[in-house]
VOGU-3710 file (C-alpha; in Angstrom, 3 decimals, decimal comma):
1> mpnkhrpaqv> -3,624/20,369/-13,380  -5,933/18,191/-15,217  -7,145/14,625/-15,046  -8,284/12,781/-18,013  -10,174/10,365/-15,601  -14,050/11,425/-14,972  -14,735/11,301/-11,764  -16,860/7,726/-11,524  -20,982/8,644/-11,486  -23,699/7,273/-8,940
11> gdtiaaidmg> -24,594/3,934/-10,664  -21,289/3,097/-12,658  -19,568/-0,394/-12,808  -15,960/-0,155/-12,093  -13,389/-2,692/-11,805  -10,240/-3,572/-10,164  -7,464/-6,242/-10,863  -5,038/-6,845/-7,861  -2,202/-8,783/-9,326  -0,216/-10,256/-6,159
21> snsfhlaiar> 2,904/-12,175/-6,012  0,532/-15,528/-5,052  -2,858/-14,635/-6,384  -4,608/-12,480/-9,104  -7,871/-11,038/-7,903  -10,709/-9,195/-9,696  -13,040/-7,041/-8,053  -16,387/-5,244/-9,821  -18,091/-2,738/-7,908  -21,285/-0,283/-8,272
31> vmennvqilh> -20,446/3,227/-7,254  -23,528/4,223/-4,846  -24,389/7,429/-3,362  -21,167/8,267/-0,753  -20,353/4,251/-0,865  -19,024/1,403/-2,988  -21,375/-2,180/-3,852  -18,764/-4,824/-4,351  -21,235/-7,056/-6,785  -18,615/-9,674/-7,333
41> rvkqrvslae> -14,641/-10,941/-6,749  -12,771/-13,200/-7,869  -9,540/-14,996/-6,846  -7,197/-17,055/-8,680  -3,919/-18,456/-7,407  -1,027/-17,511/-10,061  1,865/-18,316/-7,663  3,382/-15,278/-10,037  6,443/-14,905/-7,925  6,952/-19,095/-7,525
51> gmddrgnlad> 10,537/-19,765/-9,285  11,955/-16,461/-9,444  16,018/-17,029/-10,019  18,660/-15,364/-8,151  17,864/-11,976/-9,778  13,934/-12,365/-9,635  13,136/-13,141/-12,936  9,766/-14,477/-13,611  10,137/-17,798/-14,439  8,176/-18,807/-17,881
61> aamergwacl> 5,449/-20,954/-15,840  4,440/-18,418/-14,027  4,258/-15,719/-16,496  1,867/-18,128/-18,566  -0,113/-18,573/-15,891  -0,858/-15,138/-15,218  -1,324/-14,417/-18,640  -4,206/-17,298/-18,757  -5,523/-15,510/-15,187  -6,120/-12,249/-17,185
71> aqfaqrlqes> -7,476/-14,222/-20,289  -10,457/-15,270/-17,900  -10,674/-11,740/-15,624  -10,979/-10,239/-19,376  -13,724/-12,418/-20,402  -15,402/-11,726/-17,448  -14,971/-8,066/-17,871  -16,722/-8,530/-21,074  -19,707/-9,647/-19,670  -19,819/-6,505/-17,327
81> risdlrlvat> -20,539/-3,015/-18,668  -17,433/-1,343/-16,935  -16,936/2,289/-17,262  -13,306/2,313/-15,497  -10,850/-0,311/-14,855  -7,616/-0,180/-12,941  -4,679/-2,790/-12,850  -1,959/-2,705/-9,781  0,791/-5,204/-9,374  3,236/-5,947/-6,625
91> yalrqapnrq> 5,807/-7,661/-5,534  6,499/-9,997/-8,095  6,669/-7,403/-10,908  7,935/-4,597/-8,950  11,399/-6,951/-8,491  11,150/-8,893/-11,861  13,675/-7,426/-14,217  11,925/-9,361/-16,973  8,533/-7,408/-16,438  8,682/-5,630/-19,388
101> pflehartii> 7,767/-8,941/-21,540  4,782/-9,976/-19,464  3,378/-6,519/-19,241  3,769/-6,530/-22,939  1,928/-9,356/-23,599  -0,521/-8,942/-20,296  -1,812/-5,697/-22,339  -2,694/-7,509/-25,676  -4,793/-9,650/-22,963  -6,511/-6,810/-21,273
111> napievipgr> -6,451/-3,536/-22,958  -5,430/-0,901/-20,046  -2,125/-0,231/-18,586  -0,980/-1,955/-15,787  0,559/-0,092/-12,640  3,538/-1,503/-10,980  3,362/0,118/-7,663  5,675/0,254/-5,142  5,879/-1,290/-2,088  4,819/2,092/0,471
121> eearlifhgv> 2,211/2,837/-2,136  0,794/-1,067/-1,809  0,562/-0,651/1,843  -1,486/3,410/1,658  -4,084/1,434/-0,725  -4,260/-1,724/1,658  -4,560/0,723/4,364  -6,995/2,633/2,333  -9,137/-0,555/1,658  -9,133/-1,721/5,222
131> shaeeldvpt> -10,375/1,621/6,469  -13,748/2,246/4,611  -14,506/-1,210/5,490  -13,880/-1,207/8,985  -14,500/1,679/11,697  -10,487/2,478/12,679  -11,688/4,857/15,655  -8,506/3,871/17,572  -4,727/3,594/15,932  -4,661/0,339/14,279
141> lvidigggst> -1,752/-2,095/12,887  -2,767/-3,679/9,949  -0,669/-6,458/8,785  -0,822/-7,527/5,041  1,005/-10,981/3,936  1,469/-11,508/0,361  3,578/-13,759/-1,998  6,422/-12,050/-1,982  6,101/-8,901/0,322  4,067/-7,619/3,584
151> eliigqdgep> 2,868/-4,254/4,406  2,652/-3,040/7,792  0,533/0,120/8,219  -0,578/2,070/11,706  -3,119/4,054/11,125  -6,391/5,442/12,510  -10,226/6,738/10,796  -8,619/6,980/7,274  -5,113/8,500/7,953  -1,943/6,137/7,861
161> fqleslnmgc> 0,807/7,348/10,140  3,521/4,487/9,447  3,489/2,782/6,125  6,009/-0,041/5,327  6,738/-2,460/2,655  9,229/-5,696/3,654  10,210/-8,408/1,295  8,770/-11,362/3,009  5,908/-13,342/1,825  4,369/-16,514/1,967
171> vsfhdrffhd> 5,402/-18,002/-2,188  8,728/-16,351/-0,943  9,485/-18,041/2,477  7,920/-20,918/0,813  10,836/-21,376/-1,773  13,835/-20,455/0,605  12,747/-22,487/3,783  9,861/-25,127/2,901  10,736/-25,894/-0,782  10,886/-29,173/-0,333
181> gklsqkrfek> 7,567/-29,930/1,673  9,926/-30,481/4,950  8,885/-29,074/8,390  11,451/-28,835/11,596  11,750/-26,742/14,424  15,065/-25,497/13,040  13,787/-24,795/9,325  10,353/-22,468/11,022  13,109/-20,893/13,653  15,372/-20,072/10,470
191> aivaaqqqle> 12,668/-18,790/8,930  11,361/-16,792/11,962  14,158/-15,025/12,379  14,852/-14,044/8,847  11,233/-12,240/9,458  12,045/-10,558/12,419  15,529/-9,459/10,524  13,201/-7,744/8,069  11,515/-5,950/10,804  14,510/-4,589/12,783
201> plleryqqqg> 14,645/-1,096/11,118  11,102/-0,330/12,242  10,740/-1,681/15,570  11,579/1,960/17,410  9,526/3,782/15,039  6,467/1,564/15,348  6,601/1,006/18,632  6,888/4,875/19,579  3,799/5,310/17,345  1,845/2,421/19,117
211> wqaalgtsgt> -1,129/0,834/18,342  -4,305/-0,378/20,220  -5,595/-3,108/17,809  -4,239/-5,020/15,117  -5,629/-6,593/11,935  -4,971/-8,599/9,377  -5,481/-9,251/5,586  -5,451/-11,153/2,533  -5,242/-14,607/2,468  -2,474/-15,791/4,554
221> nkaltqvcas> -4,192/-13,964/7,362  -7,548/-15,411/6,407  -6,803/-19,154/6,393  -4,366/-18,335/9,623  -8,087/-17,118/11,481  -9,764/-20,432/9,768  -7,184/-22,623/11,531  -7,143/-20,760/14,911  -11,104/-21,180/14,825  -11,004/-24,868/13,456
231> efdktlitrk> -7,938/-25,578/15,790  -8,026/-23,971/18,799  -11,464/-22,548/18,812  -10,236/-19,246/18,725  -12,274/-16,597/17,084  -9,033/-14,351/16,861  -5,351/-15,070/15,574  -3,707/-15,273/18,974  0,154/-15,446/20,005  -0,501/-18,633/21,605
241> sleklllklv> -2,417/-20,014/18,959  0,228/-19,605/16,490  3,059/-21,058/18,610  0,937/-24,286/19,170  0,095/-24,362/15,437  4,039/-24,326/14,927  4,247/-27,194/17,108  1,589/-29,309/15,364  3,097/-28,737/11,990  6,598/-29,730/13,293
251> eaghidkmgm> 5,083/-33,018/14,867  3,149/-33,699/11,116  7,084/-33,156/9,705  6,022/-32,552/5,957  3,660/-30,390/4,087  1,894/-33,528/3,031  0,756/-34,539/6,049  -0,872/-31,474/8,065  -4,142/-32,588/7,516  -6,284/-29,070/7,761
261> dylsdtrrpv> -8,544/-30,453/4,444  -10,503/-27,692/5,222  -8,337/-25,121/3,358  -7,803/-25,089/-0,071  -5,009/-27,354/-1,847  -3,665/-23,680/-3,232  -3,277/-22,409/0,467  -2,116/-25,455/2,289  1,036/-26,008/0,839  2,112/-22,072/1,738
271> lpaglavllg> 0,812/-22,118/5,089  3,668/-22,574/7,057  5,781/-19,968/5,575  2,837/-17,926/5,902  2,544/-18,927/9,446  6,472/-18,188/9,762  6,163/-14,733/8,402  3,267/-13,884/10,960  4,934/-15,170/13,837  7,945/-12,932/13,072
281> cfraleidem> 5,535/-9,786/13,007  4,018/-11,315/16,573  7,298/-11,884/18,489  8,836/-8,645/17,128  5,882/-6,606/17,910  4,781/-7,995/20,717  1,319/-8,743/19,495  -0,520/-11,057/21,817  -3,870/-11,235/19,095  -5,240/-10,058/15,919
291> gfcdaalreg> -8,378/-9,958/14,096  -9,210/-10,381/10,494  -10,792/-7,668/7,693  -12,010/-9,197/4,442  -10,968/-6,028/2,721  -7,226/-5,415/1,451  -5,506/-3,790/-1,875  -8,037/-4,193/-4,593  -10,678/-3,073/-2,120  -8,097/-0,110/-1,714
301> vifemanrap> -8,262/0,759/-5,781  -11,814/0,487/-5,775  -12,752/2,922/-3,296  -9,981/5,475/-4,515  -11,106/4,919/-8,326  -15,183/5,850/-7,046  -13,517/9,321/-6,382  -10,385/10,328/-8,702  -10,205/13,353/-6,502  -8,058/12,220/-3,850
311> qasvcqdtve> -6,093/9,983/-6,033  -4,779/13,286/-7,789  -4,686/14,999/-4,361  -2,491/12,418/-2,544  0,079/12,877/-5,566  -0,107/16,682/-5,405  0,164/16,510/-1,478  3,382/14,330/-1,840  4,789/16,634/-4,622  3,946/19,660/-1,720
321> amqrlyhvdt> 5,742/17,571/0,926  9,012/16,862/-1,157  9,220/20,618/-1,786  8,684/21,441/1,618  11,390/18,530/2,354  14,058/19,560/0,090  13,445/23,083/0,635  12,587/24,148/-3,266  11,874/27,651/-4,219  7,934/26,849/-4,920
331> rharrvaeta> 7,358/30,407/-7,084  10,026/29,503/-9,676  9,033/25,563/-9,341  5,306/26,664/-10,852  6,769/29,079/-13,762  8,816/26,129/-14,837  6,177/23,541/-14,906  3,547/25,898/-16,259  5,730/27,217/-19,351  7,095/23,263/-19,599
341> chlyraqpgy> 3,488/22,064/-20,073  2,576/25,480/-22,373  5,258/23,763/-25,017  4,402/20,474/-24,470  0,610/21,579/-25,191  1,543/22,416/-28,942  3,355/18,763/-29,301  0,856/16,393/-31,557  1,485/13,599/-29,140  0,092/15,528/-26,408
351> deeleellfw> -1,618/13,412/-23,222  -3,589/14,926/-20,902  -2,090/12,705/-18,380  1,624/13,128/-19,713  1,415/16,627/-19,438  -0,056/16,228/-15,157  3,095/14,202/-14,792  5,092/17,028/-16,513  4,190/19,589/-14,564  4,730/17,242/-11,110
361> ggqlhevgla> 7,699/16,607/-12,979  8,393/20,541/-12,912  7,489/21,655/-9,694  10,370/18,975/-8,443  13,159/19,627/-10,878  15,256/20,936/-8,758  15,051/18,954/-5,065  18,271/18,133/-5,685  19,301/21,677/-5,053  19,406/20,795/-0,964
371> lnskgvqrhs> 22,272/18,063/-1,683  24,824/20,593/-3,771  24,211/23,057/-6,526  26,714/20,908/-8,760  25,283/18,275/-10,460  21,633/19,420/-8,892  20,247/16,789/-12,196  21,795/13,927/-10,871  20,509/14,617/-7,401  17,106/15,219/-8,403
381> gyilansnma> 17,284/12,116/-10,404  18,184/10,242/-7,834  15,737/11,572/-4,777  13,150/10,977/-7,567  14,004/7,481/-8,085  14,309/6,465/-4,199  11,736/8,349/-2,495  8,721/7,054/-1,436  6,509/8,880/-3,376  2,742/8,388/-2,135
391> gfhleqqqll> -0,075/8,613/-4,828  2,568/7,127/-7,676  3,071/4,024/-9,121  6,456/2,770/-10,075  6,460/3,960/-13,842  5,202/7,316/-13,109  8,083/7,680/-10,621  10,719/6,581/-13,244  9,213/9,335/-15,670  9,721/11,930/-12,816
401> aflgrwhrkr> 13,285/10,368/-12,522  14,207/10,877/-15,692  12,990/14,437/-16,068  14,608/14,991/-12,929  17,882/13,817/-14,085  18,147/15,423/-17,697  16,683/18,273/-17,217  19,846/19,989/-18,011  23,585/19,918/-19,536  24,215/17,381/-21,814
411> ldeceppslq> 22,639/14,742/-22,899  25,409/12,274/-24,026  24,350/9,414/-22,138  20,574/9,769/-22,225  18,538/7,047/-22,592  14,559/6,960/-21,880  13,332/4,087/-19,292  11,181/1,930/-21,312  7,939/2,176/-19,772  4,160/1,295/-20,691
421> larnsqlqal> 3,195/4,796/-19,909  4,649/6,723/-22,366  6,940/5,894/-25,794  10,179/7,176/-26,468  9,079/9,703/-28,401  6,796/11,043/-25,693  9,587/11,029/-23,117  11,720/12,826/-25,520  9,252/15,664/-26,452  8,485/15,754/-22,523
431> lvslrlaviw> 11,911/16,114/-21,364  12,748/18,809/-23,951  9,923/20,675/-23,068  11,192/20,702/-19,671  14,386/21,752/-20,758  13,372/24,844/-22,346  11,588/25,868/-19,484  14,257/25,766/-17,348  16,629/27,848/-19,858  13,471/30,639/-20,230
441> hlgrrhhvdl> 13,504/31,280/-16,474  17,064/30,584/-15,363  18,339/33,633/-12,974  14,673/33,089/-11,657  13,064/35,606/-14,420  9,772/35,398/-14,003  8,146/38,134/-15,807  8,949/37,744/-19,394  6,599/36,297/-22,536  6,977/32,926/-23,328
451> psvswekkgl> 7,836/31,470/-27,072  5,638/29,781/-29,308  6,944/26,595/-30,320  5,877/24,323/-33,885  6,984/20,536/-33,109  8,157/18,458/-35,885  9,017/14,727/-35,552  12,526/15,249/-34,183  12,663/18,652/-33,852  11,043/22,226/-33,200
461> eltlpqalsd> 10,982/25,628/-33,774  11,297/28,084/-31,099  9,857/31,457/-31,954  11,231/34,005/-29,156  9,136/36,967/-28,652  10,136/40,231/-30,335  11,238/41,391/-26,607  13,451/38,793/-26,447  15,005/38,493/-29,465  17,885/41,068/-28,449
471> dalltadleq> 18,788/39,164/-25,350  22,464/38,006/-25,556  22,685/35,810/-22,509  18,938/33,663/-23,523  20,028/33,592/-27,291  23,553/31,878/-25,937  21,424/29,631/-23,701  19,580/28,588/-26,186  22,039/27,907/-28,763  24,043/25,952/-26,460
481> etehlktagw> 21,096/23,969/-26,070  20,691/23,242/-29,421  24,231/21,438/-29,327  22,964/19,157/-26,517  19,732/18,209/-28,062  21,229/17,852/-31,308  23,420/14,708/-29,297  20,104/13,141/-28,699  19,062/13,278/-32,321  17,066/16,731/-32,095
491> alklipgeap> 17,122/19,515/-33,886  16,025/23,067/-32,520  15,502/25,890/-34,775  15,347/29,755/-33,311  13,469/32,000/-34,542  13,922/35,428/-33,784  10,368/37,730/-33,041  9,574/40,233/-35,530  8,939/43,851/-34,409  5,173/45,174/-34,470
501> a> 4,207/46,532/-37,611
//
């Protein structure tokens, strides 16, 4: 299926913005022959996760800081000739029920879609960045500690074997364990045990996979690498150094008395929390030492932008893997997907990127059959909403889950999700296209002529091929669909095909 983004050309200047829970990062790069040259990096501490309430809502002050940072980035981007820009958002916006108002205003500041990516997709992109910056010729454990989440990946060369994202980070642990600045052995042990609890479900799987080297990325690991060098004369982060640092901080008793003035004023307050998270990882995974890599999420996004084909391939690989996992009838699924796209292309609001998602939605609409044929649409919706889908960001996955959930039967309670990616009218047009395609191929009938369609604002006319005008079963199914669509405010008019003169 088509991708509306043209592949980056040699000489193009591209940019990526990583909207993290602690810091926002801007990277600007030039596409070279078989490589990418980073031209400029900007990092600004925003602490978007700071002050989140019990439900995970972003604080007003944090949103204001985020918008102000994006305004500065927008000004910087105006000074460069950018061919393509991609924005990804992580834990804080992933968790926040009130993310939509933040994203809507952010879109007015930087006129580009913001991809809120799932945790394992964040992990995949982090590894993508590390594997381009470092030669990972042995199985390597990569640990990225962010403001709200920690990603752990095992991989070699460019292939990740294990991907995981855990809800623990330097900002969230600071708010939870060190919010008043006091440092004690008891508080550290509580934080470390909390990190170990997060790690428990993956321990056996990761230990069985195994690794021969470990690398840390992002701000917390960079700061701890600097501390190990300055305080203990170590070029690597070692477990012994981290344990010594814990004792040093306990002795200081308060964040304001830690010293270490070589760290930035924004990094020092969250260092104890980051230390607790990393020590939890070292103790649970029995790590003795770890190197540091300066590349992380933003570089992963940049490298993927430099060649769009792999990103689309990742999505298609994910779709095919899910089809295998759930024993999907791929021949039937492809016919349904192709027919849905045929109908959708006639829609006045046609969008090439949405067509690509509709195609994938058609390929996956029957994944729920693996659970039960009764209520397959509910099962499909659940699977698509809750699976780890590499290559897809959160809104794309929500769209696929919406299509899977409502691809058949009644629409009384159907409520399209609120997305940046597509307006409600576009989501409804995608759904109508898929539902009609499903009906067209009921009973696995594939060698049938396709209908022609004429779209209106909240309705459509479907002209049946003459050969199918007398198909009583198809007509009955379409008449029933007319009633289903009526409950969602759509009008479907059926026009019999005319016999050739």
